[in-house]
C-alpha positions in Angstrom: -3.4 -52.2 -31.4 -3.5 -48.4 -31.3 -4.9 -48.4 -34.8 -7.6 -51.0 -33.9 -8.6 -48.9 -30.9 -8.6 -45.6 -32.9 -10.9 -47.1 -35.6 -13.2 -49.1 -33.3 -13.8 -47.2 -30.1 -15.1 -43.8 -31.3 -18.2 -45.1 -33.2 -19.1 -47.2 -30.2 -19.2 -44.5 -27.5 -22.9 -44.3 -26.3 -22.4 -42.0 -23.3 -23.3 -38.4 -24.0 -24.1 -35.2 -22.1 -26.3 -32.3 -23.2 -26.0 -30.2 -25.3 -23.9 -32.3 -27.8 -24.9 -35.9 -28.5 -21.7 -36.9 -30.4 -19.0 -34.9 -28.7 -17.5 -37.8 -26.8 -17.4 -39.9 -30.0 -15.4 -37.2 -31.6 -13.1 -36.7 -28.7 -12.5 -40.5 -28.5 -11.5 -40.3 -32.2 -9.1 -37.4 -31.6 -7.5 -39.2 -28.6 -7.3 -42.5 -30.4 -5.6 -41.0 -33.4 -3.3 -39.0 -31.2 -2.1 -42.3 -29.8 -1.6 -43.6 -33.4 0.5 -40.6 -34.3 2.7 -41.3 -31.3 3.4 -44.9 -32.1 3.2 -45.0 -35.9 5.2 -41.9 -36.4 8.3 -43.8 -35.3 8.3 -45.4 -38.8 7.7 -42.3 -40.8 10.8 -40.8 -42.3 9.4 -38.3 -44.8 6.7 -35.7 -45.0 4.9 -35.7 -48.3 3.5 -32.2 -49.0 1.4 -33.2 -52.0 -1.8 -31.9 -53.5 -4.0 -33.4 -50.8 -1.9 -31.9 -48.0 -2.0 -28.5 -49.7 -5.8 -28.8 -49.9 -6.0 -29.5 -46.2 -3.7 -26.6 -45.5 -6.0 -24.3 -47.4 -9.0 -25.6 -45.5 -7.2 -25.2 -42.3 -6.7 -21.5 -43.0 -10.4 -21.0 -43.9 -12.0 -20.9 -40.4 -9.2 -18.8 -39.0 -9.7 -16.3 -41.8 -13.4 -16.3 -41.2 -12.8 -15.1 -37.6 -10.8 -12.2 -38.9 -13.0 -11.2 -41.8 -16.5 -12.2 -40.8 -16.5 -12.1 -37.1 -16.9 -15.8 -36.6 -16.4 -16.4 -32.9 -13.0 -17.9 -32.1 -14.5 -20.9 -30.4 -16.4 -21.8 -33.6 -13.2 -21.4 -35.6 -11.0 -23.4 -33.3 -13.2 -26.6 -33.5 -12.9 -27.1 -37.3 -9.3 -25.9 -37.4 -8.3 -28.5 -34.8 -10.1 -31.2 -36.7 -8.5 -30.3 -40.1 -5.1 -30.0 -38.5 -5.5 -33.5 -37.0 -6.6 -34.8 -40.4 -3.5 -33.3 -42.0 -1.2 -34.9 -39.4 -2.9 -38.3 -39.9 -2.7 -38.0 -43.7 1.0 -37.1 -43.6 1.6 -40.0 -41.2 -0.1 -42.6 -43.5 1.4 -41.2 -46.7 4.9 -41.2 -45.3 4.9 -44.9 -44.3 7.4 -47.1 -46.0 5.8 -49.4 -48.6 6.7 -52.6 -46.7 4.8 -51.3 -43.6 1.7 -50.0 -45.2 -0.1 -53.3 -45.6 0.6 -54.3 -42.0 -0.7 -50.9 -40.7 -3.7 -51.0 -43.0 -4.4 -54.5 -41.8 -4.8 -53.3 -38.2 -6.9 -50.3 -39.3 -9.3 -52.6 -41.1 -9.5 -54.9 -38.0 -10.6 -51.9 -36.1 -13.3 -51.0 -38.6 -14.5 -54.6 -38.7 -14.8 -54.7 -34.9 -16.7 -51.4 -35.0 -19.0 -52.8 -37.7 -19.7 -56.0 -35.8 -20.5 -54.3 -32.5 -22.6 -51.6 -34.3 -24.5 -54.4 -36.0 -25.4 -55.8 -32.6 -26.4 -52.3 -31.4 -28.6 -51.9 -34.4 -30.4 -55.2 -33.9 -31.1 -54.2 -30.2 -32.3 -50.7 -31.2 -34.9 -52.2 -33.7 -35.9 -55.5 -32.2 -35.3 -55.0 -28.4 -35.3 -51.2 -27.8 -36.0 -51.7 -24.1 -32.4 -53.0 -23.7 -30.9 -49.7 -24.9 -29.8 -48.1 -21.7 -28.3 -44.9 -23.2 -24.9 -45.7 -21.7 -23.7 -48.7 -23.6 -26.4 -48.7 -26.3 -27.9 -45.4 -27.4 -31.7 -45.0 -27.5 -33.2 -44.7 -30.9 -35.9 -42.0 -31.1 -36.8 -43.2 -34.6 -39.2 -46.2 -34.4 -38.1 -49.1 -36.5 -34.8 -47.5 -37.4 -31.3 -48.1 -36.1 -29.1 -45.2 -35.3 -26.0 -46.9 -33.9 -24.1 -45.3 -31.0 -23.3 -42.3 -33.2 -27.1 -41.5 -33.0 -27.4 -40.8 -36.7 -28.8 -43.4 -39.2 -26.7 -42.1 -42.1 -23.5 -42.3 -40.0 -24.4 -45.9 -39.1 -24.8 -46.7 -42.8 -21.4 -45.2 -43.7 -19.7 -47.1 -40.9 -21.3 -50.3 -42.3 -20.0 -49.5 -45.7 -16.5 -49.1 -44.3 -16.9 -52.4 -42.4 -17.8 -54.1 -45.7 -14.6 -52.7 -47.4 -12.5 -53.7 -44.4 -13.9 -57.3 -44.3 -13.3 -57.6 -48.1 -9.7 -56.6 -47.7 -9.1 -58.9 -44.7 -10.8 -61.8 -46.5 -9.2 -61.3 -49.9 -5.7 -61.4 -48.5 -6.5 -64.4 -46.5 -6.0 -63.3 -42.9 -9.7 -63.3 -41.9 -11.2 -66.1 -44.0 -8.8 -68.9 -43.2 -11.7 -70.7 -41.6 -13.7 -70.7 -44.8 -14.8 -68.4 -47.7 -18.3 -68.5 -46.3 -17.2 -65.9 -43.7 -17.2 -62.9 -46.1 -20.7 -63.4 -47.4 -21.9 -63.8 -43.8 -20.2 -60.5 -42.7 -21.4 -58.5 -45.7 -25.0 -59.8 -45.3 -25.0 -58.6 -41.7 -23.6 -55.2 -42.6 -26.1 -54.7 -45.5 -28.9 -55.7 -43.1 -27.7 -53.0 -40.7 -27.9 -50.5 -43.6 -31.5 -51.5 -44.2 -32.2 -51.1 -40.5 -30.8 -47.6 -40.7 -33.1 -46.6 -43.6 -30.3 -44.4 -44.9 -31.1 -43.5 -48.5 -27.4 -42.8 -49.2 -26.4 -46.2 -47.8 -29.2 -48.1 -49.7 -29.3 -46.3 -53.0 -25.6 -45.4 -53.4 -23.5 -47.5 -50.9 -24.7 -50.9 -51.9 -24.4 -50.2 -55.7 -20.8 -48.9 -55.0 -19.9 -52.3 -53.5 -21.4 -54.1 -56.5 -19.4 -51.9 -58.9 -16.2 -52.5 -57.0 -16.6 -56.3 -57.4 -17.4 -55.8 -61.1 -14.5 -53.5 -61.9 -11.6 -54.6 -59.8 -10.1 -57.7 -61.5 -7.3 -58.0 -58.8 -9.8 -59.2 -56.2 -10.2 -63.0 -55.9 -13.1 -64.5 -57.9 -15.0 -65.5 -54.8 -14.6 -62.0 -53.4 -16.0 -60.4 -56.5 -19.0 -62.7 -56.5 -19.7 -61.9 -52.9 -19.5 -58.1 -53.6 -21.9 -58.6 -56.5 -24.3 -60.5 -54.3 -24.7 -57.5 -52.0 -27.8 -56.5 -54.1 -29.3 -59.8 -53.3 -28.4 -59.4 -49.7 -30.2 -56.0 -49.7 -33.3 -57.5 -51.3 -33.4 -60.4 -48.8 -33.0 -58.0 -45.9 -35.8 -55.8 -47.1 -38.0 -58.8 -47.7 -37.3 -60.1 -44.2 -38.1 -56.7 -42.6 -41.2 -56.4 -44.7 -42.4 -59.7 -43.3 -41.6 -58.5 -39.8 -43.6 -55.4 -40.4 -46.6 -57.4 -41.6 -46.9 -58.8 -38.0 -47.6 -55.3 -36.6 -44.1 -53.9 -36.2 -42.5 -50.8 -37.7 -40.1 -51.1 -40.6 -38.4 -47.7 -40.6 -37.1 -47.8 -44.2 -40.5 -48.7 -45.6 -42.3 -46.0 -43.6 -39.7 -43.4 -44.7 -40.0 -44.5 -48.4 -43.8 -44.2 -48.3 -43.7 -40.8 -46.5 -40.7 -39.1 -48.3 -40.0 -41.1 -51.4 -36.5 -42.0 -52.5 -35.3 -38.4 -52.3 -35.7 -35.4 -50.0 -37.6 -32.3 -51.1 -36.1 -30.2 -48.3 -32.5 -31.1 -49.4 -33.3 -30.0 -52.9 -34.7 -26.8 -51.6 -31.7 -26.1 -49.4 -29.4 -26.7 -52.3 -31.4 -24.2 -54.4 -31.2 -21.6 -51.6 -27.4 -22.2 -51.3 -27.0 -21.8 -55.0 -28.6 -18.4 -54.8 -26.2 -17.4 -52.0 -23.3 -18.5 -54.3 -24.7 -16.3 -57.0 -24.8 -13.4 -54.6 -21.3 -14.1 -53.2 -19.4 -15.9 -56.0 -15.8 -14.8 -55.3 -15.2 -15.1 -51.6 -18.4 -16.8 -50.4 -20.1 -16.0 -47.1 -17.2 -17.3 -45.0 -16.4 -20.5 -43.3 -19.1 -21.4 -40.7 -21.4 -18.6 -41.9 -23.8 -20.5 -44.1 -26.5 -20.8 -41.4 -26.4 -17.1 -40.6 -26.4 -16.0 -44.2 -29.2 -18.4 -45.2 -31.4 -17.7 -42.2 -31.0 -13.9 -42.6 -31.6 -13.8 -46.4 -35.2 -13.7 -47.6 -36.3 -17.1 -49.0 -40.1 -17.2 -49.0 -40.1 -20.8 -50.3 -37.3 -22.0 -47.9 -37.5 -25.5 -46.3 -39.1 -25.2 -42.9 -36.3 -27.2 -41.1 -33.4 -25.3 -39.7 -30.2 -26.2 -41.6 -26.6 -25.4 -40.6 -25.2 -27.2 -43.6 -26.0 -27.6 -47.3 -25.7 -31.4 -47.0 -23.4 -31.4 -50.1 -19.7 -30.8 -49.6 -19.1 -29.2 -53.0 -22.0 -26.8 -52.4 -20.8 -26.1 -48.9 -17.3 -25.2 -50.1 -18.8 -23.0 -52.9 -21.2 -21.1 -50.6 -18.7 -20.5 -47.8 -15.4 -20.2 -49.6 -16.4 -18.9 -53.0 -16.0 -20.4 -56.4 -12.2 -19.7 -57.0 -11.1 -21.3 -53.7 -13.5 -24.2 -54.2 -12.2 -24.9 -57.7 -8.6 -24.8 -56.4 -9.3 -27.1 -53.4 -11.4 -29.6 -55.4 -8.8 -29.7 -58.2 -6.1 -30.5 -55.7 -8.1 -33.3 -54.1 -9.1 -34.8 -57.5 -5.5 -34.6 -58.6 -4.4 -36.5 -55.5 -7.1 -39.1 -56.1 -6.1 -39.4 -59.8 -2.5 -40.1 -58.8 -3.6 -42.6 -56.2 -5.7 -44.3 -58.8 -2.8 -44.5 -61.1 -0.6 -46.0 -58.4 -3.4 -48.5 -57.7 -3.6 -49.6 -61.4 0.1 -50.0 -61.6 0.4 -52.1 -58.4 -0.2 -55.8 -58.3 -0.9 -58.5 -55.8 -1.9 -57.6 -52.2 -0.6 -54.0 -52.6 -3.1 -53.4 -55.4 -6.0 -54.7 -53.3 -4.8 -52.6 -50.3 -4.7 -49.5 -52.4 -8.1 -50.3 -54.0 -9.6 -50.9 -50.6 -8.3 -47.6 -49.2 -9.6 -45.7 -52.2 -13.0 -47.4 -51.8 -13.2 -46.1 -48.3 -12.5 -42.6 -49.6 -15.1 -43.0 -52.4 -17.8 -44.3 -50.0 -17.4 -41.3 -47.6 -17.2 -39.0 -50.7 -20.5 -40.3 -51.9 -22.0 -39.8 -48.4 -20.7 -36.2 -48.5 -22.8 -35.5 -51.5 -26.0 -35.8 -49.4 -24.8 -35.3 -45.8 -21.7 -33.9 -44.0 -19.9 -36.8 -42.4 -16.4 -35.3 -42.8 -17.4 -32.6 -40.3 -17.1 -35.4 -37.6 -13.7 -36.6 -36.3 -14.7 -40.3 -36.4 -15.1 -40.1 -40.1 -12.6 -37.3 -41.1 -9.6 -38.9 -39.4 -10.1 -42.5 -40.8 -10.8 -41.0 -44.2 -7.5 -39.0 -44.0 -5.7 -42.2 -43.0 -7.2 -44.2 -45.9 -6.3 -41.4 -48.3 -2.8 -41.4 -47.1 -2.5 -45.2 -47.4 -3.7 -45.0 -51.0 -1.5 -42.0 -51.9 1.0 -42.4 -54.6 4.4 -43.4 -53.3 7.3 -41.1 -54.2 11.0 -41.3 -53.5 11.2 -38.0 -51.7 14.2 -37.5 -49.4 14.0 -38.4 -45.8 13.3 -35.6 -43.3 14.7 -35.8 -39.8 11.9 -33.6 -38.6 9.1 -35.9 -39.7 8.9 -38.0 -36.6 9.1 -35.1 -34.1 6.4 -33.1 -35.9 4.0 -36.0 -36.0 4.8 -37.0 -32.4 4.1 -33.4 -31.3 0.8 -33.5 -33.2 0.0 -36.7 -31.3 0.7 -35.1 -28.0 -1.4 -32.1 -28.9 -4.3 -34.4 -29.8 -4.1 -36.3 -26.5 -3.8 -33.1 -24.4 -6.4 -31.3 -26.4 -8.9 -34.1 -26.1 -8.5 -34.3 -22.3 -8.7 -30.5 -22.1 -11.9 -30.4 -24.2 -13.6 -32.8 -21.8 -12.9 -30.5 -18.9 -13.8 -27.4 -21.0 -17.1 -29.0 -22.0 -18.2 -29.4 -18.4 -18.5 -25.6 -18.2 -21.5 -25.7 -20.5 -22.9 -29.1 -19.4 -23.8 -27.6 -16.0 -25.8 -24.9 -17.8 -28.1 -27.5 -19.4 -28.0 -30.3 -16.8 -27.2 -28.7 -13.4 -27.0 -30.5 -10.1 -29.0 -29.3 -7.1 -25.8 -27.8 -5.6 -24.7 -25.9 -8.7 -24.5 -22.1 -8.9 -27.5 -20.0 -10.2 -28.1 -20.0 -14.0 -26.6 -16.6 -14.6 -23.3 -17.6 -12.9 -23.2 -20.9 -14.8 -23.8 -19.1 -18.1 -21.1 -16.5 -17.5 -18.6 -19.3 -16.6 -19.6 -21.2 -19.8 -19.0 -18.1 -21.9 -15.4 -18.4 -21.0 -15.2 -21.9 -22.6 -12.4 -22.1 -25.2 -14.3 -24.5 -27.6 -17.9 -24.4 -26.5 -18.9 -20.9 -25.6 -21.5 -20.8 -28.3 -23.7 -23.2 -26.2 -23.4 -20.7 -23.3 -24.2 -17.8 -25.5 -27.4 -19.6 -26.7 -28.4 -20.0 -23.1 -27.7 -16.4 -22.4 -29.7 -15.3 -25.4 -32.7 -17.5 -24.7 -32.9 -17.8 -20.9 -31.8 -14.5 -19.5 -33.3 -11.1 -19.3 -32.6 -8.6 -22.1 -29.9 -6.1 -22.3 -26.7 -5.4 -24.2 -25.1 -8.7 -23.0 -28.1 -10.8 -24.1 -28.2 -9.1 -27.5 -24.4 -9.6 -28.0 -24.8 -13.3 -27.0 -27.6 -13.8 -29.5 -25.5 -12.3 -32.3 -22.5 -14.6 -31.4 -24.5 -17.8 -31.1 -26.3 -16.9 -34.4 -23.0 -17.9 -36.1 -23.6 -21.4 -34.8 -27.2 -22.5 -35.3 -30.3 -20.3 -35.6 -33.6 -21.8 -34.5 -37.1 -20.5 -33.8 -36.5 -19.9 -30.1 -33.3 -17.9 -30.8 -34.9 -15.8 -33.5 -37.8 -14.8 -31.2 -35.4 -13.8 -28.4 -33.0 -12.1 -30.8 -35.9 -10.0 -32.1 -37.0 -9.2 -28.6 -33.5 -8.1 -27.6 -33.2 -5.9 -30.7 -36.6 -4.4 -29.8 -35.5 -3.6 -26.2 -32.4 -2.0 -27.6 -34.5 0.3 -29.7 -33.6 -1.3 -33.0 -37.1 -2.1 -34.0 -36.5 -2.3 -37.8 -33.9 -5.1 -37.4 -36.2 -6.8 -34.9 -39.0 -6.8 -37.5 -36.6 -8.1 -40.1 -35.7 -11.1 -37.8 -39.4 -11.7 -37.2 -40.0 -11.6 -41.0 -37.4 -14.3 -41.6 -38.9 -16.4 -38.8 -42.3 -16.3 -40.5 -40.7 -18.0 -43.6 -39.9 -21.0 -41.5 -43.5 -21.7 -40.5 -42.3 -23.2 -37.3 -45.0 -24.3 -34.8 -42.8 -23.1 -31.9 -43.3 -19.5 -33.1 -47.0 -19.8 -33.7 -48.1 -18.2 -30.4 -45.5 -15.4 -30.6 -46.7 -14.5 -34.1 -50.4 -15.0 -33.2 -50.3 -11.8 -31.2 -50.6 -10.1 -34.6 -54.1 -11.6 -35.1 -55.7 -9.5 -32.3 -57.8 -6.4 -32.8 -55.6 -4.3 -30.4 -54.7 -0.9 -31.7 -51.2 -1.3 -30.3 -49.8 -4.4 -31.9 -46.3 -5.7 -31.0 -43.4 -4.9 -33.2 -43.3 -8.3 -35.0 -46.6 -7.4 -36.7 -45.1 -4.7 -38.9 -42.8 -5.5 -41.8 -39.3 -3.9 -41.8 -38.7 -0.7 -43.7 -36.0 -2.3 -45.8 -34.1 -5.5 -46.4 -30.9 -6.1 -44.4 -28.0 -8.2 -45.6 -26.9 -11.0 -43.4 -23.7 -9.1 -42.8 -25.7 -6.2 -41.3 -27.2 -8.6 -38.8 -24.0 -9.9 -37.4 
């Protein structure tokens, strides 16, 4: 039951507090998988340090190294380090399970994903057809007319969850435990999940996810014939879902996927532009990259006259993200290790037969689906995708006859305890920044709340943002602006950062920040930059170009 809860609850949490809309979903995932480690580790007798585990260890070192080398604030390094360490523990736990236990454990895992899929389908239907019922506590509000966002509040995340639910339902039906009532159940479930993908209007889900299901049914001959036919029929399910929604839109309603297709087409010009900018950063920093967590700062502070006008903190492609932040040699090593682990898992799947073959195939499909999503988004930066993906990868890992280790269970149990304690602590720690953005009438003045929030272990960047944008200038405000610039730079921060630099007498850097802000063509900065259009003899500093170009490292 711990696996059911770990897989099901995190995607369904609707409650949130400003400034992060998905934090509680992620903490629910960390807590749930901590419980799994405590219970399932009892059956783990060996730790398999294979290629995938080594890749995770290298990734674990990256954010900590970035703190030492690039000045990445410790709070911004601890978050990804904790997630990657949790993923490593979950992977080792799954990969170390005895063969006879893997199917039973994977069964419970898939029941959890199926439950999450069914309830998220219900949430999606309400968000599109009865949005007034979304209370923000049990069902999240959708700010996108005609589109479902699930309780994770992101359409692409909903689509990926639906894909996982499709794979889970396929496994549970193919081995017989779900479809004992009739083979009609699998087509019904997959039709519902594909319908939710259409409601999400996720291009990755529609144009990559559904074809992946069809390809699975076509290629995998170990699946039952009825299962393969059902997977092949997902294209028809997609067409019928689109046709039904098109008819609904004809009666005056909004069909989000159709509106998005007409407005943006099948691709995203801004995503292509950000990849081109990232490639230029790779060209300038090929060996060591810009450092983990530094893409946003490096991109925002590098001249790109034709940059996309949106503010990006990620390249939306995991390979490019690794390349730009870690450098080409490290990226090549990490990707090679992961591909080698997948190749060995594929070999084990091909050699297996019966239910074990289908189990391994299903686990690899889950990894493939989230891998496809990672080519256009960054789902693996979220605990509710990273940890299940690590578990599926471990289940599909090639079995070896490594010797048993007496330390396997204590290490994994300790990891479980740390996840439980860390999740609870993070909830308390987060409240120190929540009161900055959503204070009660009896709370302390803003300056005191900000100073308290800046002592947060994991979330001090949110407090630094408030200090940089809401408080008077001075050395402290300038230092806060530089620290929070490692997290996410937006128009408001750039204006305040430039003002703080100006007040500190560093006018040339202030002009450089203003120059970069102009490239974003952001409406929020229009009034600030419009001061340059006056006939006053003494124009403000932002009206004059900088004397030279600064590197992003000089702006830290």
